[in-house]
C-alpha positions in Angstrom: -10.1 4.4 3.1 -9.4 5.9 -0.3 -9.6 2.8 -2.3 -12.6 0.7 -3.1 -13.0 -2.4 -0.6 -13.3 -4.4 -3.9 -9.4 -4.5 -3.7 -9.6 -6.9 -0.8 -11.1 -9.6 -3.0 -8.5 -8.9 -5.7 -5.6 -9.1 -3.4 -6.8 -12.2 -1.7 -7.3 -13.7 -5.0 -3.7 -13.0 -5.9 -2.6 -14.8 -2.7 -2.2 -11.9 -0.3 -3.9 -11.4 3.1 -5.8 -8.2 2.9 -8.2 -6.0 4.9 -10.1 -2.7 4.2 -9.2 0.0 6.9 -13.0 0.5 7.3 -13.4 -3.0 8.8 -10.5 -2.8 11.6 -10.4 1.0 12.4 -12.0 4.3 12.5 -12.6 5.8 9.1 -11.7 9.2 10.5 -8.3 8.0 11.6 -5.2 10.0 11.0 -2.7 8.7 8.4 -0.2 8.3 11.3 -2.6 5.9 13.1 -3.0 3.9 10.0 0.9 3.6 9.5 1.4 2.7 13.3 -1.0 -0.1 13.1 0.5 -1.5 9.9 3.9 -1.5 11.6 2.6 -3.1 14.6 0.9 -5.9 12.6 3.8 -6.3 10.1 1.3 -5.1 7.4 1.8 -2.8 4.6 -0.3 0.2 3.5 -2.0 -0.1 0.2 -3.3 3.4 -0.9 -3.4 6.2 -3.5 -3.0 8.7 -1.0 0.5 10.6 -1.2 0.4 11.7 2.5 1.8 8.2 3.4 4.9 8.7 1.6 5.4 12.3 2.9 4.9 11.0 6.4 7.6 8.3 5.8 9.9 10.9 4.2 9.5 13.4 7.2 9.8 10.9 9.9 12.6 8.8 8.4 11.0 5.7 9.5 12.1 2.4 8.0 8.5 0.8 7.8 5.8 0.0 7.3 6.2 -0.5 3.5 3.6 1.6 1.5 2.2 0.7 -1.9 0.7 3.5 -3.7 -1.2 3.2 -7.0 -1.6 6.1 -9.3 -3.6 6.8 -12.3 -7.1 7.7 -13.4 -8.8 4.3 -13.1 -7.8 2.8 -9.7 -10.3 -0.1 -9.9 -8.9 -3.7 -9.5 -10.3 -4.9 -12.8 -8.3 -2.2 -14.5 -4.9 -2.1 -12.7 -5.1 -5.3 -10.5 -3.0 -7.4 -12.5 -0.2 -5.0 -12.6 -0.5 -4.5 -8.8 -0.5 -8.4 -8.2 2.6 -8.8 -10.4 4.5 -6.0 -8.7 3.8 -7.2 -5.2 4.9 -10.7 -6.2 8.1 -9.6 -7.9 9.1 -7.2 -5.0 7.6 -9.1 -1.9 11.2 -9.4 -0.3 12.1 -5.7 -0.6 8.5 -4.9 0.6 9.0 -7.3 3.8 12.1 -5.2 4.7 10.7 -1.7 4.1 10.1 0.1 0.9 8.0 2.6 -0.9 6.4 1.2 -4.1 4.6 3.2 -6.7 2.6 1.6 -9.3 0.9 3.2 -12.2 -0.3 2.3 -15.7 3.1 2.7 -17.3 5.6 2.4 -14.6 6.7 0.7 -11.4 9.0 2.6 -8.9 10.6 1.0 -5.8 12.5 3.0 -3.1 13.9 1.4 0.1 13.0 2.8 3.3 14.0 5.1 5.1 13.5 7.8 2.4 
């Protein structure tokens, strides 16, 4: 919910299936509910909310994968190319469970559980 729905089009144009939470769930849903649905549907969570990585660290879960984007300008036209490249480069790791953080200057990937 914290990223623009414009990301759906950008991710799909990059070859990824994507949905915005507002089209599949309650906008007031707890982060845990979003994580549970992503795990159930074999999806990853794409966000800039740090709570998702905190939950994964506290629970020791091995999935779902979470991709966090960080920075001042989080619009797809600004950082979309970097995100698509990172998703392609690390798709196998993300399938098995990872936390990936992408910002304007760096990319970090940690395998789950944290």
